[in-house]
Structure formats: structure tokens, C-alpha cells
N, C-alpha and C positions, 0 to 999 in steps of 0.2 A: 437293592437294585445293583446290577453290574454297571459300573460307570466307565471302565476302561479295559481294553484288551490289547495284548501284544503277543504275536506268535512268530516263531522263527523255526525254519527247517521242518515245516509240516506240510506234506504233500506238495502242492504247487507253490506254497508260500516260502520264499527264502527269508523274508522279513517284512511283516506288515507295517512295521513301525507302530508305536502306541497310538491307538485310535479310540475316540470317545464313543460311548454308548449312551443313548438317551431313553426316556420312556417309550418313544416310538423310534426304532432303529430300522431303516430299510436298506436292504442289500440288493442292488440291481446290477444288470450287466449282461454280457454275452454268455452263451453256453460254454461250459468247461473253463470258467474264469475264476473258480475258487470260492464262489458264494457259499455253496453247500459245505465246503471244507471248514469254513468258519463256524458253522453250526455244529459240524461233526466234532470239532475240538472240544466244544463245551459239553456235548453229549458223551464224549470219551471220558472227560473228567467226572461227569456225573455218575456214569455207570461204574467207574473205578471206585469212587467214594462209597457207592452203595453195594459193592461186591463183598461177599463174605470172606474172600481170601485176602487177608491182611498182608501177605508176603509179596504180592505182585506190585510192580511199579505202575503199570497201566493195564487195564482190562480191555483188550481190543475186541472182545465180544465174539459171539457166534450167532447161529440162527435164532437163538432165544432172546437175545439182547436187543436194545434199541438200535445200536449200530454195530456192524461187524466189519472191522477195518483190516483184518488179516494179522500182520505182525508189525513189529517196529520197522523192519526193513521196508515193508510196503508203504508206510506213511512218512518215512524220512525223505526229505526233499532230494530228488534225483537219486534216491536209494544210497546216499552217501553215508556209510556207517562210521565214518570218522567224525561225524557231527552228532550233536544231540538235539532232540526236539526240545524247544524251550518255549515257555509262555509266562505271561504275567496276567493275572486277573485281579482287578481292583473293584471293590464294592463298598456300599454303604451298610455298615452293620446295624442291626436293630437296636432300639433303645435298651433292651434287656442285655444284649451282648456288650454294649458300651459300658453299662453299669457294672456288669460282672468283671470285665477286664480292668476297669478303673479301680474297682475294689481290690483285685488281686495284685495289680501292678503298683497302684498308687494314684491318687487323684492328681489332676493336672496334666496327665498324658493325653495327647491329641488322639482321639479315637473317632474322629468324624469320617475317616476312611481307612479301610484295611486292604492290603494287597498280598497276594501269594505269588511268588516267582519260583519256578521249578525247572529242572533240566533232567531229561532222561536219555541215556545213551545205551548202546549195545555193549554188553560185557559177556564174552564167551557165548554169544548167541542168544542171550536173554536180556530183556530190558532191565536197566539198573538206574535207580535214582542217584544222580551225581550230587545234586544239591537242591535245597529249597529254602526259602526264607519268607517270613512274614514281616511286613513293614506297616507302620502306623505313625504318621507325622514324621519326625526326623529319626525315629527309632527302628531298629531292625533286629530280629532274632532269627538266626539261620542255622542250618545243619547241612554238612556236606563233607565230601572227601578232602583230605589234605593235599598239599602240593604233590606228594608222591603217589596220590590216589590209592593209598593203602588203608588209611584209617579215617573214620568219621569223627568229626568234632563239632562242638557247639560254638557258635559265635554270637555274641551279644554286643550291640553297638547303640548307644555308648556302653562301655563295660559296667558302669555302675547302675544301669537301668534295673537289672535284676541280679542278685547275687545268689548263684546256685552253689549249694554246699556239698558237691559230690566229692567224697573222700579220695585222696591221692592213692594210687596203687591199685585201683580197680582195673578189671580187664578192659580191653578196647570196647568202645560202644558198638552197638548192633547196627545193622542196616535200618534205614527208615521204614516206617509202616506206610506202604503204598508210596505216593509221591509227595505226601504232605504231612506225614505223622512222625513225631519224635519217638524214639524207642522207649519202651515202658520203664526200663531201669533208670532213665534220665528223669522221668516224671516222679520218681520216688524220693528225690532229694529236694531240698528246700526250694520253694516257689515253683515246684513242678506243676502246680495247678494252672499256672499261666499258659504253659505249653498245651495242656488239655483244653483250655479256653479257646486258644487260637484254632486248634484242630476242629473243635465243635462249631465254631463260627463258620469255617469253610464248609463243613458238612451240611450245616443248616442252609447255607447259600445254595449248595447243589441240590438239596432236597426240595427247594422252592423253584427249581427249573422244570418246566413241562414242555413236551414236544408233540406236535402233530405233523405227520409226514404228508407228502404230496399225493400218495395213492390211498384213497379212502374206500372203505368197504361199500359194496352195493347195498341198497336198501333191502329190508326183509319184510315179508308179509306179517311176521310176528316175531316178538323178542321174548326171550326167557330172562326173568329177573327173580332171584330168590332172596333178595334183601341185602345183597352185598353193597358196600359203599366204596366204589372205585376211587382211586386217587385222581384220575383224569379220565379222558375219553378214549385212551389207547392210541397207539401211534398210527392206526388206520381209521380212527374214529369209531371203532366197533363198539365202544362202551358209551356212546353218547346217550342212548335211550336209558341205559342203566344209571347213568349219572343224573339224568332228569328225574328218574324215579327215586333215586337216593336222596336228591335234593328235596323232593316232595315229602319223603318220609321224615326228614329232619327239619322240615319247615324253613328251608333256606329261602330268604327273600332278598330282593335287590331294591335299593332306593332309586326311584326314577328322577329324583330331584327335590329341591326344597319345597316344603308344604304339600308334597304329594304322598299318597299312600304307598307303602312298600308293596312290591309285587312278588309273587312266587316266581322262582327261576323259570319254570315252564311258561308262564304267561309272558314274562319279559322276553324270552327267546321268541315266542310266537309273535310278539309285537314287532320285533326286528324283522322277522320273515315277512310280515305284512308290509312294513315300511319299504322293504326292498322290492315289493311288487311280486313276490313269489306265491303268496297264499292269502286267503281271507280268514282262515281259522286253522288251528292246530291243536290236537288233543291226543294224549296218550291214554288209552283205555285198557282195562283188564278184559280179557276175552270172556271170562266167566268168573263170578265171585269165588274167591278162595283159590283160584288157580295162580300159577306163576307165569302165565302167558299174557303178553300185552301187544296191542296193535296201535300204530300211529295213524290217526284219522285226520284227513286234510280236506279243506274246501278250497278250490282254486280261486273262486270268486264267490260273493254272497249268494248268487243264484244257482250255483253249480251243485251237483250231487256230492255227498260225503264219500270220499274214496280213501284207499290206503296209500301210504307213502310210496309204495312200489308203483302206483298207478298215476303218478304225476311226473313232471320233468325231473331229469337226473340232478339238476342243479340244487334242488332243495336238500336232498340227502348228502350232497357234497359240502354245502356251506353250513349245514346244521352242526356238525362237530366243531367247526371253527367258533361259532357263536357260543355254543354250550361251554367249550373249554375256557373261553375268555371270562365267562361270568360264573363258572363253577369252581375254579381253582381258588385257593385262599387269597385274600387281598395282599398285595405286595409281591406276588409271584412274578417270575420271569417266564414268558410264554414264547417258545420258538415255533414259528410257522414256516413251513417249506411249501412254496407255491400254493397258497390257499385259494388262488383264483382259478385253479384248474376246473374245467367244465362249467364255468360261470359266464353268463351273458355279460358283455361289456358294461351295461348299466349296473348290474349287480356287483361287478368288480369294483366299480367306482364307489358304490354304497358300502362295500366291505371296509373301505377306509374310514367311514363314519362309525361302523361297528367297533373297529379297533380303537379309534379316538375316544369313543364313549366308554369302553372298558378301561382304558388308561385313566381317563378323567374321573370316572365314577368309582373305580375300585383300586386305583393306585398300582395296577399291575404294570409290568414292562413288557412290551411286545418287540421281538426281533423277528422281522419278516424277510424272507428271501423270495423275491418275486420277479416275474417278467412282465407284470401288468402296468402298462402305461396309464390305463384308466384309474387304477388304484392310486398311483403317484399323483396324477393331475388333480384328483379329488382332494388329496391331502394338501397339495399346494393351494388349492382354492380355499380350504378351511383356514390355512395360515393367513391368506390374504384377507379373509373375512374376520379374523381375530378370534375364532373359536378354538384354534390350536396355535400354541406359541411356537415360533421357530426354534426357540431354545430347547423345547421338548422334543425336537426331531433331530436325528442324526442320519443323514442319507449318504449312501456310498455307491460309487460305480466301480464294479470289478471288471478287470480286463486281463488279458494275458499277452506277454511280449517276451521274446527271446527265452522261452521256457520258464518264465517266472510270472506268477500271478501278481497283479498290481491293484492297489486300492486308492481311489481318489475320493476325498470327501467333497460332496456337492455343497457349495456355498449358498445357503438359503437365507434370504432376507425376509423382513416382516411383511413385505408386499407379496409374498408367496412366489417369488421369482428365484430361479437358480441362475446365479451369475457366471458360473463356469460350466455350462452345459457341454458335456463331452461330445465330440464328433462320433457319430454312429450310435449314440444313445437311443434305443428303440428304433433303430434304422434312421432314415432321413425322410420324414413325412413331406417336407417342403420339396425335396428333390423328386419324390414320387408324384406330387401334385403337378410340378412343372413338366415332368416327363409325360404325364398323362395328357396335359393340355397340348403339348407339342405334337404328340402322336395323333390326337383327335384332329388338330388343325391340319396336319400333313395328310391324314386320311381324307378329310373333307376336300382339300385342294386337289387330291389325286382323282377324285370321283366327280369333280365339277367340270 
């Protein structure tokens, strides 16, 4: 799980300052206030780590990638090429990663948290990794340019943490691999496996990040599935039905709670759609035996006719990928959701908070959601007040923009489900609207009397 993030000189963010991420992290605020940029930074790191090109510092993407951000110039804050985009990502490594690092470094090293700090600047028109470092406990292993910015060197703090046996007189070290990788020649000398361990830990973190965008595909009358096992539901949710069929083929089941029988993913998803008041039944059927064509059959209520997904309200097809993604990805994954409430009725937006809380509690995933939904937030606050969601498992932020800089304010949430520093203008001013409506009605009544 990602536990802390710090971003500098990225798009509207001059400096976010280090901020906490929790199992449920909510980003709220006005339009064009930097909420989406926070998700984009994580997606930029993910698609770079998964890029086949090991020489690039950052993969800004194109029409085929998750995000397409242009060039380094485009993402630098105020396009200031004298600065570097900088970030720190802190996360909790898996038990296996801790054991491997402890074995290669030596027992007794604090591995409860890992962090990667990196800086990328413009050099002759192309992105260049100036420096990066891994930290764990009081220890740090870094790689970067020297004071003259001509040669790369390795830094280990404390110096006796790992003794690298690189012979004297060797040629200068190469540029880093992407923004987080030590050059191969450095790994060939004593204790080089530690460097590979750190890189792998970061790559595994990025591989566990999944994203669903705000614009989801329209429902279809039939779906083609040839047996593929998608990693997720696609950035537009276009693979949601394929994911359900893949889960069916490998007998993926969800535990609904203690002393209850495990349910197939499809049934569990259908249960949530019913709880949200959207349907009475949900079934994915093969059009004909042996074909690769499938249809989604739905009943709006117990007495209604059986219809296809295309013949019911748009909201079902829009929330379906959200629910499938949360319960389909591997346990412990980080799920990024951008405006999941689009096209949903306010009551369903509120219920979406329960879906997310259930996925976090039941499967140990982390959800980072960017939203404009007051209904989603208020349901989450209610669950905190009721004690079904812990306030410590929530990190809620209000994003705003002032003087050309995006700003981030953590909302102080207590165990009673109250935000003690509710920002002015957050979701508009409902009280002011109510007062203005009352005054207008009274004035109109007096004028006609």
C-alpha cells in the first residue's frame, strides 16, 4: 500500500508537501484544482516502469497508453525548465520483499517502509534522471549526478550499510535505467543483488496499481470473449464483462464474511447491484453453446421482464466496471478511481462509498478516489460515525488553486464522522442556497399579497 506521497514542480503543483495516503483516500475540490494531476503522477510512474524502453527517464505516453502527458516541458510547473520534477513515494513492502531485502542486506534493518525519491530535469531537450534514492528506516542508497553534474555516483548512508566491491579505475558509471534503476555494471559487483531487490520492490508496487477513468464505455448488446484473462477492466471499463467471465473460468470467489459461504465474483457483483437498488437479477449468458458471444441479462425488479444491459438505465453499465475492478484485482492492490460517480443517481453515489469500504475491508485493497460527489463523502462520514469505517483508515483532501498554484488541505476527520476544518466553498454553500431560497420565496410571497 502506498502510504505517503510528495510531489514538486509537476503541473499545477509547486509543492504538495508530504501527505498521507490511507486505505481509503479521497481527493475532493473545485475543477482544475490538481486532483487529477495527483493520479496522473502515479500513472506516469506506472507506465514508465512497465515500458519496454529502459533508456527513457519518464514515458509521457501517447494515444495507446493510460495517460498521454506530452513532454517534460508540458508537465513542469509553469513550464520552468530550470527546475526538475521531483517526487517521493513511500509504501509498505510485502512480507516476501522484506524477507529478501533482510537476507541480502542483513538482519536487523528496518524494512517496515520503503520510499523512492527521484528528480527528472531537462537536458538538451530530453528528460534526464538527475538522482534517485531508496530509503528504509535510517538507511539510504542513492544514485545521482555529482556536484559538477558530469558523472553519476553511488551513495550509501551509512557507508558501512553495504560494501560494494567495484574495482578502482573502471570507466564512469552509466546513466540510470529509467528514473529508478541502477546501471547494470554496478549490479555486477559485490552486494549488487540489493540494488536489484530495491528496483524489483518498486516495480511490483507499480504493477499492483490499477486505474479506471471517468469516461466509461457504453453498454453493448453482446460481448466477445475468447478466454483471455485481463489484468483489469480497462481504463474505460470495456473489459468488465471479460473480467467476470475470466473470474468464472478460474472459479474466483469472494468471502462475504465469517461463517458465510464464498460467492463467485459474478454473484457478489450482482448482490451489490441489487443492494444499490439498480437491479433484481444479473446474469452473463453465452448466446449459444460453444460460441464466444455473451449477453448480459438483467431484471429491473422481480416482476419485470428479462432484458439486456443496453435496455436498462445507463447507471448500471457505468457503475459495473467500478464494482468489478474492486473485487477482481489481486488482494492488496491500489485502485485509482477518477470520478466513479458520473451518471449515477445521488442515492447510488452514496452507496458507492459502501462498495469501496467493503472492498477495502474484505480484500485489503487501497482505493484512491478523485470525486466531486458530496453524497459519496457524506455516506463515508456516516460510516465513520457508525464505527464501520475507522477514521484512521481514511485520508481526505480538499484541492484548490490560488495564485497559479494548486493547494492541498487535509480534512481533519474525527471518530464522530465530522470534518472539523470544513473549507469554505467545499461542495458550494448549501446553507447559503437554502437561506437565499427561503428569502426569495418570502419576498415573492409578500410582493403578491
